[in-house]
C-alpha positions in Angstrom: -119.1 -62.7 -120.3 -118.2 -62.6 -123.8 -115.1 -62.9 -124.9 -113.6 -60.4 -127.2 -112.3 -61.5 -130.3 -109.6 -60.0 -132.5 -109.5 -59.5 -136.0 -106.7 -57.8 -138.0 -108.1 -54.8 -140.6 -104.7 -54.1 -142.0 -101.1 -54.0 -141.6 -98.6 -52.0 -142.8 -94.8 -53.0 -142.6 -92.3 -50.0 -144.1 -90.0 -51.0 -147.2 -88.6 -47.4 -146.7 -88.7 -44.6 -144.0 -92.1 -42.4 -144.0 -93.3 -39.4 -142.1 -96.6 -41.1 -141.4 -98.5 -44.0 -141.5 -102.3 -43.9 -142.8 -104.8 -46.3 -142.4 -108.2 -45.5 -144.1 -111.3 -46.9 -145.4 -111.4 -48.5 -141.6 -115.4 -50.5 -141.5 -117.8 -49.4 -138.5 -118.4 -53.4 -138.5 -116.3 -53.9 -134.9 -116.9 -51.9 -131.4 -113.6 -50.8 -130.4 -110.0 -50.5 -132.1 -106.4 -51.4 -131.0 -103.8 -49.6 -133.3 -100.1 -51.7 -132.4 -97.2 -50.1 -134.0 -93.7 -51.3 -133.4 -91.0 -49.1 -134.4 -87.5 -47.4 -134.4 -87.5 -44.0 -135.8 -84.6 -41.2 -137.5 -84.0 -39.3 -134.7 -85.8 -39.2 -131.4 -89.3 -38.1 -131.8 -92.8 -37.9 -129.9 -95.5 -39.7 -131.9 -99.5 -38.3 -132.4 -102.8 -39.9 -133.8 -105.3 -38.0 -135.8 -108.5 -38.8 -136.7 -110.4 -38.7 -140.0 -108.2 -36.0 -141.0 -108.9 -33.8 -138.4 -106.3 -31.2 -138.2 -108.4 -28.8 -136.0 -108.6 -28.2 -132.5 -110.5 -30.9 -130.9 -108.4 -33.2 -129.3 -106.7 -33.6 -125.3 -104.9 -35.5 -123.2 -103.7 -36.6 -120.2 -100.2 -38.5 -119.7 -98.1 -40.3 -116.9 -94.9 -42.0 -117.6 -91.6 -42.6 -115.5 -88.3 -42.7 -117.3 -87.0 -44.9 -114.2 -85.6 -42.1 -112.8 -88.3 -39.5 -113.3 -91.9 -39.7 -113.1 -93.5 -37.2 -115.7 -97.1 -36.3 -116.4 -98.6 -33.9 -118.7 -102.1 -32.4 -119.6 -103.2 -30.8 -122.9 -105.8 -29.3 -124.1 -106.9 -28.1 -127.6 -104.5 -29.5 -129.3 -104.5 -30.7 -133.2 -103.7 -34.2 -132.3 -103.4 -36.9 -129.4 -99.7 -36.6 -128.6 -99.2 -40.5 -127.1 -95.9 -40.6 -125.7 -94.9 -37.1 -123.6 -92.6 -38.4 -121.5 -90.2 -40.3 -123.6 -88.6 -40.0 -126.6 -89.0 -42.6 -129.4 -85.3 -44.7 -130.0 -83.1 -45.0 -133.5 -82.4 -48.3 -132.4 -84.1 -49.6 -130.0 -87.9 -50.7 -130.4 -90.3 -49.2 -128.6 -94.1 -50.5 -128.6 -97.4 -48.6 -128.9 -100.5 -49.4 -128.5 -103.9 -47.3 -128.9 -107.6 -48.1 -127.8 -110.2 -46.4 -129.5 -113.6 -47.2 -127.7 -117.2 -47.0 -129.3 -115.0 -46.0 -132.3 -118.0 -46.3 -134.0 -120.3 -44.5 -132.3 -122.1 -41.1 -132.0 -120.0 -39.8 -129.2 -116.8 -38.3 -129.1 -114.2 -40.5 -129.2 -111.8 -41.6 -125.9 -108.6 -43.6 -126.4 -106.1 -45.0 -124.2 -102.7 -45.3 -125.1 -99.6 -47.7 -123.6 -96.1 -46.8 -124.8 -93.2 -49.6 -123.7 -89.6 -47.9 -124.8 -86.7 -49.7 -124.6 -83.8 -46.9 -124.6 -81.0 -49.9 -123.7 -80.8 -48.9 -120.8 -83.0 -45.4 -120.1 -85.9 -46.4 -121.7 -89.3 -45.2 -120.4 -93.2 -46.0 -120.4 -96.1 -44.2 -120.4 -99.6 -44.4 -120.6 -102.0 -41.5 -122.1 -105.8 -41.1 -122.0 -107.6 -38.6 -124.9 -110.1 -37.6 -126.1 -111.0 -36.7 -129.9 -114.1 -34.0 -129.6 -116.3 -35.3 -132.7 -119.1 -38.1 -133.1 -118.3 -38.8 -136.2 -117.0 -42.5 -136.6 -113.2 -42.8 -137.2 -112.8 -44.2 -140.8 -109.0 -43.5 -140.7 -106.1 -43.1 -138.8 -103.0 -41.0 -139.3 -99.8 -41.9 -137.0 -97.2 -39.3 -137.3 -94.1 -38.1 -135.7 -94.3 -34.7 -133.7 -90.9 -33.4 -134.9 -90.9 -33.9 -138.8 -88.6 -37.0 -138.5 -89.3 -40.7 -140.3 -90.4 -43.7 -139.1 -87.7 -46.5 -139.9 -87.8 -49.3 -142.4 -89.3 -52.1 -140.7 -91.7 -50.0 -138.4 -94.8 -52.4 -138.6 -98.5 -51.1 -137.6 -101.4 -53.1 -137.4 -105.3 -52.0 -136.5 -107.4 -54.2 -135.4 -110.9 -54.5 -135.1 -112.6 -56.0 -131.5 
């Protein structure tokens, strides 16, 4: 069995608050991509992603999560993005960890992603797993990460994209 090698493509550490983080010019030389985001936000919010600046309704997602009190599931079709945390909002002080894996991102088929979320709400956190689909056969060359309700990522937020 071959061992997967993770190669950092780019990292962004926010020196000031920002509404979104975009990685562009992603090379097509890897099999898969992994986005890792550790953040706090200016207000509780949900995080979404878009590929190649595609804002049309080419996305869908199914999510399952829990808050320690409640189990939640969600399904969204014909969306303008993949929302990767339906269950629990981000936090203003405790960091949340998001990972998004995009499989066969450079291939000529629709793109499948799996996102996981661990959100420390200081006793009221959440965990979540989302499976998403971008209905496009284009290679992923850019990824935009943003907050659904137009809040900001706080200073110190770190996002890294890895080639696998």
